[in-house]
C-alpha positions as CSV (number, residue, x, y, z in Angstrom):
1,M,17.5,15.4,14.1
2,K,15.5,13.4,11.8
3,T,12.5,12.1,13.3
4,I,10.9,8.8,11.9
5,L,7.1,7.6,12.9
6,F,5.5,4.3,12.8
7,V,2.2,4.1,12.7
8,C,-0.6,1.3,13.2
9,T,-3.9,0.8,14.4
10,G,-4.0,0.7,18.2
11,N,0.1,1.6,18.7
12,T,0.1,-1.6,20.9
13,C,1.4,-4.5,18.2
14,R,3.1,-3.5,15.0
15,S,4.0,0.1,14.9
16,S,5.2,-0.4,18.8
17,M,7.6,-3.5,17.6
18,A,8.7,-1.4,14.7
19,E,10.0,1.3,16.8
20,A,11.7,-0.7,19.1
21,L,13.2,-2.9,16.2
22,F,14.2,0.1,14.7
23,K,16.2,1.7,17.2
24,D,18.1,-1.6,18.3
25,V,18.7,-1.5,14.3
26,L,20.2,1.9,14.5
27,E,22.5,1.0,17.4
28,K,23.7,-2.2,15.8
29,E,24.2,-1.3,12.3
30,E,26.5,1.2,10.6
31,H,24.8,3.7,9.0
32,N,25.4,7.6,8.4
33,L,22.2,9.4,9.6
34,G,23.4,10.8,12.8
35,D,21.5,11.2,15.4
36,V,17.6,9.9,14.6
37,K,14.3,10.0,16.5
38,V,12.1,7.2,16.3
39,I,8.5,7.3,17.7
40,S,5.2,5.7,17.0
41,A,1.4,6.0,16.8
42,G,-1.7,4.8,16.2
43,T,-4.6,5.8,14.0
44,S,-7.4,4.4,16.6
45,A,-5.1,4.2,19.5
46,M,-6.4,4.8,23.1
47,K,-3.8,7.1,25.3
48,G,-1.7,5.4,27.6
49,D,-2.6,1.6,26.7
50,G,0.3,-0.9,27.1
51,A,1.8,-2.8,24.3
52,A,-0.1,-6.1,23.6
53,Q,1.3,-9.0,25.8
54,A,2.4,-10.9,22.9
55,S,4.4,-8.1,21.4
56,R,6.4,-7.9,24.6
57,V,6.9,-11.6,24.4
58,I,8.0,-11.5,21.1
59,M,10.2,-8.4,21.9
60,E,12.0,-10.1,24.9
61,E,12.8,-12.8,22.4
62,R,15.2,-10.4,21.0
63,G,16.4,-8.8,24.1
64,L,14.0,-5.8,23.7
65,S,11.3,-4.1,26.2
66,L,7.7,-3.3,25.5
67,K,7.4,-2.5,29.2
68,Q,7.4,1.5,29.1
69,H,5.7,1.4,26.2
70,K,2.5,3.9,26.1
71,A,-0.1,3.8,23.0
72,T,0.2,7.4,21.6
73,P,-2.8,8.9,19.1
74,L,-1.6,10.0,16.0
75,T,-2.3,13.5,15.6
76,K,-1.3,16.2,13.0
77,E,1.3,17.7,15.3
78,L,3.0,14.3,15.2
79,I,2.7,14.2,11.5
80,H,4.0,17.7,11.2
81,E,7.1,16.7,13.6
82,A,8.1,13.6,11.6
83,D,10.7,13.7,8.5
84,L,9.4,10.2,7.5
85,I,6.0,8.6,8.6
86,L,6.0,4.7,7.8
87,T,2.8,3.2,8.1
88,M,2.0,-0.7,8.5
89,T,-0.7,-1.0,5.8
90,T,-2.1,1.1,2.8
91,N,-5.1,2.0,4.9
92,H,-2.5,3.6,7.3
93,K,-1.0,5.5,5.1
94,N,-4.6,6.8,3.4
95,A,-5.4,7.8,7.2
96,V,-2.0,9.9,7.6
97,L,-3.1,11.6,4.4
98,S,-6.9,12.0,5.6
99,I,-5.4,13.9,8.5
100,E,-3.0,16.2,6.9
101,P,-3.0,15.9,3.1
102,K,0.0,17.9,3.1
103,A,2.3,15.1,4.5
104,K,2.1,13.5,1.0
105,G,5.8,12.5,0.0
106,K,7.0,11.9,3.5
107,V,4.5,8.7,4.2
108,Y,4.6,5.7,2.9
109,T,3.9,2.0,3.8
110,L,7.2,0.5,5.4
111,K,7.3,-2.0,3.0
112,E,6.8,0.1,0.1
113,Y,9.7,2.5,1.2
114,A,11.9,-0.2,1.9
115,H,11.3,-1.9,-1.4
116,T,14.7,-2.7,-2.9
117,G,13.7,-3.9,-6.3
118,K,12.2,-1.8,-9.3
119,E,10.2,1.2,-7.9
120,I,6.7,1.0,-7.3
121,D,5.8,4.7,-8.7
122,V,7.4,3.2,-12.0
123,V,5.3,-0.1,-12.2
124,L,2.2,2.4,-11.3
125,D,2.7,4.8,-14.1
126,E,3.6,1.8,-16.5
127,M,-0.1,0.3,-15.3
128,N,-1.6,3.8,-15.9
129,E,-0.3,4.2,-19.3
130,V,-1.7,0.5,-20.4
131,Y,-5.1,1.7,-18.6
132,R,-5.0,5.0,-20.9
133,K,-4.4,2.8,-24.1
134,I,-7.1,0.7,-23.5
135,Q,-9.7,3.7,-22.4
136,E,-8.1,5.1,-26.1
137,K,-9.0,2.2,-27.8
138,K,-12.5,1.6,-26.5
139,K,-13.0,5.5,-27.3
140,Q,-12.1,4.9,-30.9
141,L,-13.8,1.5,-31.2
142,L,-17.0,3.2,-29.8
143,L,-16.6,5.9,-32.5
144,E,-16.2,3.9,-35.7
145,N,-19.0,2.0,-34.5
146,K,-21.2,4.8,-33.4
147,E,-23.9,4.8,-36.3
148,T,-24.0,0.8,-36.5
149,L,-25.2,0.7,-33.0
150,Q,-27.4,3.4,-32.8
151,Q,-29.1,1.9,-35.3
152,F,-29.2,-1.6,-33.6
153,K,-30.6,-0.3,-30.6
154,K,-33.3,1.5,-32.8
155,K,-34.1,-1.7,-34.7
156,R,-34.3,-3.6,-31.6
157,Q,-36.8,-1.4,-29.8
158,I,-38.7,-1.8,-32.9
159,L,-38.4,-5.0,-34.8
160,I,-38.2,-7.9,-31.9
161,K,-37.8,-9.9,-35.2
162,E,-34.4,-8.9,-35.4
163,L,-33.5,-8.8,-31.7
164,N,-31.4,-11.8,-32.2
165,R,-29.3,-10.6,-35.0
166,I,-28.7,-7.5,-33.9
167,E,-27.0,-8.8,-30.4
168,E,-25.2,-11.3,-32.4
169,E,-23.8,-8.0,-33.9
170,V,-23.1,-6.3,-31.0
171,K,-21.6,-9.4,-29.5
172,K,-19.1,-9.7,-32.4
173,I,-17.9,-5.7,-31.7
174,E,-17.6,-6.6,-28.2
175,E,-15.3,-9.6,-28.8
176,E,-13.5,-7.3,-31.5
177,F,-12.6,-4.8,-28.4
178,V,-11.7,-7.7,-26.2
179,H,-9.3,-9.5,-28.8
180,Q,-7.8,-5.9,-29.3
181,I,-7.1,-5.3,-25.7
182,Q,-5.8,-9.0,-25.1
183,E,-2.2,-8.2,-25.2
184,D,-3.0,-5.1,-23.1
185,E,-4.8,-6.9,-20.5
186,D,-1.6,-9.4,-20.4
187,E,0.4,-6.5,-19.8
188,L,-1.5,-5.4,-17.0
189,I,-1.2,-8.7,-15.4
190,R,2.7,-8.8,-15.8
191,L,2.8,-5.5,-14.3
192,K,0.5,-6.3,-11.2
193,S,3.1,-9.3,-10.6
194,Q,5.9,-7.1,-9.9
195,L,4.3,-5.0,-7.1
196,P,5.1,-6.0,-3.6
197,Q,3.0,-6.8,-0.8
198,L,2.5,-3.7,1.0
199,D,1.0,-4.3,4.1
200,I,2.4,-5.8,7.5
201,M,0.1,-8.5,8.8
202,D,-2.1,-7.6,11.7
203,P,-1.3,-9.9,14.7
204,F,-3.7,-8.6,17.2
205,G,-6.3,-11.3,18.1
206,H,-4.0,-14.0,16.6
207,P,-1.6,-16.9,18.2
208,I,1.6,-15.5,19.6
209,E,3.2,-17.4,16.2
210,V,1.4,-14.5,14.2
211,Y,3.1,-11.8,16.3
212,R,6.7,-13.6,15.9
213,R,5.8,-13.6,12.2
214,S,5.0,-9.8,12.4
215,A,8.1,-8.9,13.8
216,E,9.9,-10.6,11.8
217,E,8.2,-9.0,8.5
218,I,9.1,-5.5,10.0
219,E,12.4,-6.1,11.2
220,N,13.4,-7.6,7.4
221,A,11.8,-4.2,5.9
222,L,13.6,-2.1,8.7
223,K,16.8,-3.3,7.6
224,K,16.6,-2.7,4.2
225,L,15.0,1.1,4.8
226,L,18.2,1.4,6.9
227,K,20.2,0.6,3.7
228,K,18.1,2.8,1.6
229,I,18.0,6.0,4.1
230,S,21.6,5.9,4.7
231,K,22.6,6.2,1.1
232,K,21.1,10.1,1.3
C-alpha cells in the first residue's frame, strides 16, 4: 500500500483539506494506484486540535466532513512511513528535510509535484548554468583587469587629485561587465518566468472566501497529482 502524507503548519487548514479532498478524488476518479493510505500532519501542530471551522465549512460545501479530524504533529516516524510527502509550501518542505534529510527525493510541494509543464528541475538547472556563465565572465574580467584595478587603488590612496579619473575608469570596467552579461540577465528573467508558484496560500485568520480559494487551489493540484502518479 502506498502512503501519501500531506503537510502544512497546524494540520487544521490546508493539509487537512488536502487529505479529505484527495481521498475523495481517489474514490471518484479512475486510477491504477491500488490501495492508497492518505494522511496529514503539521510542522507545528497541536496534537488533537480539530480542523478550523472555515475548513470544515468549505469541505461540507463539497459533501465532505472534517468533524472527526484531529491534528497530528509531524514526526520522523511519519516521514519514514510515507512513500510520498506533499507540502503546502517550500518552507514546509524544508522543515520536513530538516527533520529527516534522507527524505529528499520523496518530498515536494504539492504544486511542484503536480506541475505538468516543463520540469522545474530542468528550469533550475538552466538557471544555474546561466549563473555559472556569469561567474566565469566575472572571473575572467577581473583577471584581465587585475593589474589595472590594483594600480588604480594605489593611486587613489596616494593621489587624491586622480581620484575622479580612477573612479571613472573603474566605472567603465563595471559597465563593460554589465554589458557583457546583459543577455545572461535577460535569460534569467525568462527562465524565472517559467517557474510556477509552488506555495498553497495560507487561509488561517482570513475570511472564509480565502479558505474557499485555498481549497480550490489544493483540489486542482490534487487532480494533476493523480494523473501524474497514475502513469507510474
